[in-house]
PATIGU-700630 format. One record per residue (C-alpha): x, y, z; residue in three letters. Coordinates in Angstrom, 2 decimals, always signed. Layout:
# residues N
       px       py       pz  residu
        X        Y        Z     Ala
...
This chain:
# residues 297
       px       py       pz  residu
    -0.05    +0.26    -0.16     Met
    +0.99    +3.74    -0.72     Thr
    +0.24    +6.61    +1.39     Leu
    -0.28    +9.92    +0.09     Leu
    -1.07   +13.26    +2.45     His
    -2.36   +16.63    +1.82     Trp
    -3.82   +19.32    +4.51     Thr
    -6.45   +21.14    +2.42     Ile
    -7.33   +25.24    +3.78     Asn
   -10.87   +25.51    +3.82     Leu
   -12.37   +29.10    +3.11     Pro
   -14.27   +31.05    +5.78     Ala
   -17.59   +30.21    +6.08     Gly
   -17.06   +26.44    +4.77     Tyr
   -20.43   +24.34    +4.51     Arg
   -18.68   +20.81    +5.80     Arg
   -22.20   +19.47    +6.44     Asp
   -23.53   +20.26    +2.67     Asp
   -20.65   +17.85    +1.71     Val
   -21.05   +15.16    +4.19     Leu
   -24.79   +15.18    +2.92     Ala
   -24.38   +15.27    -0.52     Phe
   -21.58   +12.32    -0.22     His
   -23.73   +10.21    +2.47     Gly
   -27.08    +9.93    +0.30     Arg
   -26.43    +6.29    +0.23     Asp
   -27.52    +5.37    +3.54     Thr
   -25.85    +1.70    +3.03     Leu
   -22.49    +3.63    +2.39     Ala
   -21.02    +1.21    -0.21     Leu
   -18.68    +3.29    -1.39     Ser
   -19.17    +6.29    +0.92     Glu
   -18.98    +6.81    +4.59     Gln
   -19.44    +9.59    +6.57     Ile
   -19.15   +10.61   +10.13     Thr
   -19.73   +14.32   +11.51     Pro
   -16.29   +14.98   +10.59     Thr
   -14.87   +12.78    +8.56     Thr
   -15.57   +11.54    +4.90     Leu
   -13.90    +8.26    +3.62     Arg
   -14.74    +7.69    -0.49     Lys
   -13.32    +5.03    -2.79     Gly
   -12.54    +5.12    -6.26     Ile
   -10.50    +3.70    -8.88     Val
    -7.50    +5.76   -10.27     Gln
    -5.10    +4.43   -12.96     Asp
    -6.06    +0.91   -12.12     Gly
    -5.75    +1.11    -8.92     Ala
    -8.11    +0.68    -5.88     Ala
    -7.92    +4.35    -3.97     Val
    -9.40    +4.73    -0.22     Leu
    -9.66    +8.79    +0.01     Leu
    -9.59    +9.76    +3.78     Asp
   -10.49   +13.26    +4.96     Val
   -10.60   +14.39    +8.91     Val
   -12.12   +17.99    +9.00     Phe
   -11.85   +20.56   +11.68     Asp
   -12.72   +24.24   +11.69     Asp
   -10.20   +25.35    +9.15     Thr
    -8.68   +22.28    +7.32     Gln
    -9.48   +18.91    +6.07     Ala
    -6.47   +16.55    +6.63     Ser
    -6.53   +14.19    +3.62     Cys
    -5.19   +10.88    +2.87     Arg
    -5.26    +8.86    -0.30     Ala
    -4.07    +4.92    +0.47     Glu
    -3.73    +3.32    -2.63     Ile
    -3.47    -0.47    -2.83     Asp
    -0.25    -0.47    -5.17     Gly
    +2.59    +1.81    -6.04     Asp
    +1.56    +5.45    -6.83     Glu
    +1.38    +6.18   -10.48     Ala
    +3.35    +8.97   -12.67     Pro
    +0.79   +11.90   -12.28     Gly
    -1.47   +10.32    -9.18     Met
    -0.61   +12.62    -6.60     Arg
    -1.84   +15.30    -8.85     Glu
    -4.88   +13.64    -9.94     Gln
    -5.69   +12.39    -6.32     Leu
    -5.36   +16.08    -5.22     His
    -7.82   +17.20    -7.99     Gly
   -10.19   +14.19    -6.42     Ala
   -10.04   +15.89    -3.25     Leu
   -11.14   +19.53    -4.01     Leu
   -13.82   +18.04    -6.08     Asn
   -15.36   +16.25    -3.09     Ile
   -14.45   +18.75    -1.11     Leu
   -16.36   +21.50    -3.29     Gly
   -13.75   +23.82    -3.70     Leu
   -13.67   +23.96    -7.14     Arg
   -15.63   +27.07    -7.57     Ile
   -15.65   +30.09    -5.91     Asp
   -19.27   +31.25    -4.61     Pro
   -17.92   +34.69    -4.01     Ala
   -18.93   +36.24    -7.79     Pro
   -22.21   +35.20    -7.82     Phe
   -22.89   +36.54    -4.73     Ala
   -21.45   +40.00    -6.18     Gln
   -23.56   +39.54    -8.91     Leu
   -26.88   +39.00    -7.43     Val
   -26.18   +41.26    -3.97     Ala
   -29.11   +43.28    -5.15     Arg
   -31.41   +41.01    -6.74     Asp
   -34.87   +41.15    -5.14     Ala
   -35.74   +37.37    -6.08     Leu
   -32.09   +35.96    -5.59     Ile
   -30.39   +37.73    -3.07     Ala
   -32.85   +36.40    -0.38     Pro
   -31.91   +32.93    -1.38     Leu
   -28.36   +33.51    -0.76     Leu
   -29.20   +34.86    +2.67     Gln
   -30.82   +31.77    +3.43     Ala
   -27.91   +29.63    +2.53     Asn
   -24.72   +31.69    +2.52     Pro
   -21.53   +30.20    +1.47     Gly
   -23.29   +27.33    -0.63     Leu
   -20.91   +25.49    -2.93     Arg
   -21.07   +22.62    -5.42     Ile
   -20.23   +19.10    -4.25     Val
   -18.64   +17.49    -7.04     Gln
   -17.92   +13.79    -7.81     Ser
   -14.60   +12.82    -7.87     Ala
   -13.96   +12.59   -11.70     Ser
   -16.05   +13.40   -15.05     Pro
   -16.35    +9.85   -15.74     Phe
   -18.29    +9.47   -12.01     Glu
   -20.33   +12.46   -13.05     Ala
   -21.21   +11.74   -16.44     Leu
   -22.61    +7.94   -15.41     Thr
   -24.27    +9.00   -12.30     Trp
   -26.43   +11.90   -14.44     Ala
   -26.87    +8.70   -16.87     Ile
   -27.73    +6.67   -14.31     Ile
   -30.22    +9.07   -12.26     Gly
   -31.95   +10.72   -15.23     Gln
   -35.95   +10.96   -15.41     Gln
   -36.29    +8.33   -11.90     Ile
   -36.31    +9.26    -8.26     Asn
   -33.66   +10.06    -5.98     Leu
   -33.79    +7.11    -3.93     Ser
   -34.15    +4.15    -7.32     Phe
   -31.22    +5.62    -8.95     Ala
   -29.34    +5.82    -5.34     Ile
   -29.93    +1.60    -6.05     Ala
   -28.78    +1.75    -9.10     Leu
   -25.73    +3.30    -8.89     Arg
   -24.91    +0.68    -5.66     Arg
   -25.52    -2.11    -7.65     Thr
   -23.19    -0.51   -10.86     Phe
   -20.14    -0.13    -7.97     Ile
   -20.73    -3.20    -6.84     Glu
   -20.61    -4.87   -10.77     Gln
   -17.82    -2.85   -12.03     Ala
   -15.90    -1.52    -8.97     Gly
   -14.03    -2.90    -6.94     Arg
   -13.00    -3.22    -2.90     Arg
   -10.15    -1.27    -1.29     His
    -8.46    -3.41    +1.02     Ser
   -10.12    -1.51    +4.14     Ser
   -13.34    -3.22    +2.74     Gly
   -15.06    +0.06    +0.84     Leu
   -16.14    -0.39    -2.94     Trp
   -14.43    +1.98    -5.15     Cys
   -16.24    +3.31    -7.83     Tyr
   -15.02    +2.31   -11.42     Pro
   -13.15    +3.76   -13.73     Glu
   -14.34    +3.40   -17.80     Ala
   -11.96    +0.25   -18.31     Ala
   -14.10    -1.62   -15.35     Asp
   -17.39    -0.35   -16.85     Val
   -16.14    -1.17   -20.66     Ala
   -16.00    -5.47   -19.27     Gln
   -19.82    -5.43   -18.44     Leu
   -22.31    -6.42   -20.84     Asn
   -25.77    -4.85   -21.45     Val
   -27.79    -8.08   -19.42     Glu
   -25.53    -7.42   -16.42     Asp
   -27.11    -4.13   -16.04     Leu
   -30.52    -4.93   -16.89     Thr
   -31.11    -8.07   -15.34     Ser
   -30.33    -5.60   -11.73     Arg
   -33.32    -2.98   -12.61     Lys
   -31.26    -1.14   -15.41     Phe
   -33.49    -0.09   -18.22     Ser
   -31.81    -1.08   -21.73     Arg
   -31.80    +2.34   -22.66     Ala
   -29.31    +3.52   -19.67     Lys
   -27.55    +0.29   -19.73     Ala
   -26.69    +0.78   -23.50     Asp
   -25.66    +4.12   -22.84     Thr
   -23.39    +3.62   -19.92     Val
   -21.60    +0.98   -21.03     Leu
   -21.29    +3.24   -25.22     Arg
   -19.76    +6.01   -22.97     Leu
   -17.15    +3.31   -20.93     Ala
   -16.19    +1.84   -24.34     Gln
   -15.64    +5.10   -26.28     Leu
   -13.82    +6.50   -23.36     Val
   -11.46    +3.21   -22.51     Asp
   -10.93    +2.53   -26.64     Gly
    -9.42    +6.25   -26.65     Gly
   -12.21    +7.41   -29.25     Gln
   -13.81    +9.62   -26.81     Leu
   -11.42   +12.39   -23.94     Ser
   -13.06   +13.17   -20.87     Leu
    -9.62   +15.84   -20.33     Ala
   -10.49   +19.28   -20.46     Leu
    -8.46   +21.60   -22.82     Pro
    -5.77   +23.48   -20.68     Ala
    -8.42   +26.84   -21.76     Ser
   -10.86   +25.62   -19.68     Gly
   -13.22   +25.82   -22.54     Glu
   -16.17   +23.26   -22.41     Val
   -17.52   +23.65   -25.97     Glu
   -15.43   +20.75   -27.59     Ala
   -16.32   +18.10   -24.73     Ile
   -20.02   +19.12   -24.89     Ser
   -20.32   +18.58   -28.59     Gln
   -18.27   +15.66   -28.22     Ala
   -20.90   +14.12   -25.28     Leu
   -23.79   +15.05   -27.03     Leu
   -22.37   +13.21   -29.93     Ala
   -22.48   +10.04   -27.87     Val
   -25.87    +8.55   -28.80     Lys
   -28.45    +8.66   -25.77     Gly
   -26.56   +11.50   -24.01     Ile
   -28.36   +15.08   -24.36     Gly
   -27.98   +18.20   -23.38     Pro
   -29.22   +17.94   -19.44     Trp
   -26.98   +15.23   -18.97     Thr
   -24.00   +17.63   -20.55     Val
   -25.09   +20.29   -18.37     Asn
   -25.07   +18.31   -15.41     Tyr
   -22.03   +16.13   -16.42     Ala
   -20.33   +19.61   -16.69     Leu
   -21.35   +20.56   -13.16     Leu
   -20.79   +17.89   -11.17     Arg
   -17.49   +16.56   -13.04     Gly
   -15.68   +19.88   -14.35     Tyr
   -17.09   +22.81   -12.20     Ala
   -17.99   +24.53   -14.78     Tyr
   -19.46   +27.58   -13.75     Ala
   -22.29   +28.62   -16.57     Asp
   -24.15   +25.52   -16.78     Cys
   -28.15   +25.92   -17.74     Ser
   -29.98   +23.10   -15.82     Leu
   -33.22   +24.59   -17.84     His
   -34.27   +20.69   -18.16     Gly
   -34.00   +19.75   -14.95     Asp
   -37.63   +19.09   -13.28     Val
   -36.39   +20.59    -9.96     Ala
   -34.80   +23.58   -11.36     Ile
   -38.34   +24.26   -13.10     Arg
   -40.21   +23.61    -9.92     Ala
   -38.07   +26.12    -7.77     Ala
   -38.39   +28.48   -10.31     Leu
   -42.21   +27.98   -10.17     Gln
   -42.13   +28.75    -6.43     Lys
   -39.57   +31.67    -7.11     Leu
   -41.78   +33.46    -9.19     Leu
   -45.24   +32.27    -7.21     Gly
   -46.72   +30.78   -10.78     Glu
   -49.33   +28.31   -10.76     Glu
   -47.30   +25.84   -13.12     Ser
   -43.81   +25.16   -14.05     Lys
   -42.56   +27.18   -16.68     Pro
   -41.42   +24.96   -19.76     Asp
   -38.14   +24.42   -20.61     Met
   -37.65   +27.05   -23.02     Ala
   -38.84   +29.96   -21.05     Arg
   -36.70   +28.18   -18.20     Thr
   -33.98   +28.52   -20.20     Glu
   -34.32   +32.26   -20.89     Gln
   -34.61   +33.26   -17.82     Trp
   -31.29   +31.78   -16.78     Leu
   -29.76   +33.40   -19.26     Arg
   -29.75   +36.45   -17.48     Gln
   -27.47   +34.72   -14.47     Tyr
   -24.70   +34.44   -17.05     Arg
   -21.84   +33.20   -16.62     Pro
   -22.48   +32.19   -13.01     His
   -25.66   +29.73   -13.82     Arg
   -23.82   +27.04   -12.06     Thr
   -24.41   +28.58    -8.62     Met
   -27.83   +29.69    -9.11     Leu
   -28.85   +26.34    -9.87     Ala
   -27.43   +25.21    -6.52     Ala
   -29.52   +28.29    -4.93     His
   -32.44   +26.98    -6.52     Leu
   -31.97   +23.07    -5.55     Trp
   -31.59   +24.25    -1.89     Ala
   -34.72   +26.48    -2.00     Ser
   -36.57   +22.97    -2.52     Leu
   -34.17   +21.82    +0.23     His
   -32.56   +19.35    -2.18     Ile
   -29.15   +18.16    -3.25     Ser
   -29.91   +17.07    -6.96     Ala
């Protein structure tokens, strides 16, 4: 086993409980375990099972990676990035707060949830597969499917915690592995298609050094079964893109209905138009709209 260590300074007003709640949604704790001051998450990185272990105090997160095997080249940087993702430290909420400070509709949402942040998946592949798995079903069923997916494609760390799989692991499955465990045929096909394209090198999930997301967005939209909602959700949870438009999200539309005091949800076209006024900070707007319904999508 190889051990790596980091100490990450936490910003003032850091909302640790939000991070723990997001990663603790699976009450069976298959691949994430939480306590009031700790977070443990299993991932597969460069073919190795890795346990990310985080201990919080008021100002810092003491982080450790336990690698079942040797440290591969570049792994330290990749694991540090995964830690920043799962701790919600990629998107600074301050620019959005400044933008809406005098906004009669949105400023009260910030006052209700000061310091709210976007917590991410450990990797773009995790964010994408979760988006595909969870689309158009209720959260409890989505979490159950995710658990099945991890058990089938992931692997167990020496600590006993299961690790979320990489594309190479998922590409070894067949459709019946998933459909026999309550996946719809469409979800199974899309998850496996994505994994096979990534594993085979036809699709890169790496973000360009410029940070521009247009190329990766178009590449993902070209994958059968992946639509605009999945891409935007993956940009939010996997790439920390600050300007995701979640106009296709039912909860966003429900939050907007509540915010505007209307009798029915606005349609996607109107929601998309309304969200545009908050560019380039629509990701943080989505976080506050979700929070206004007391959910973490």
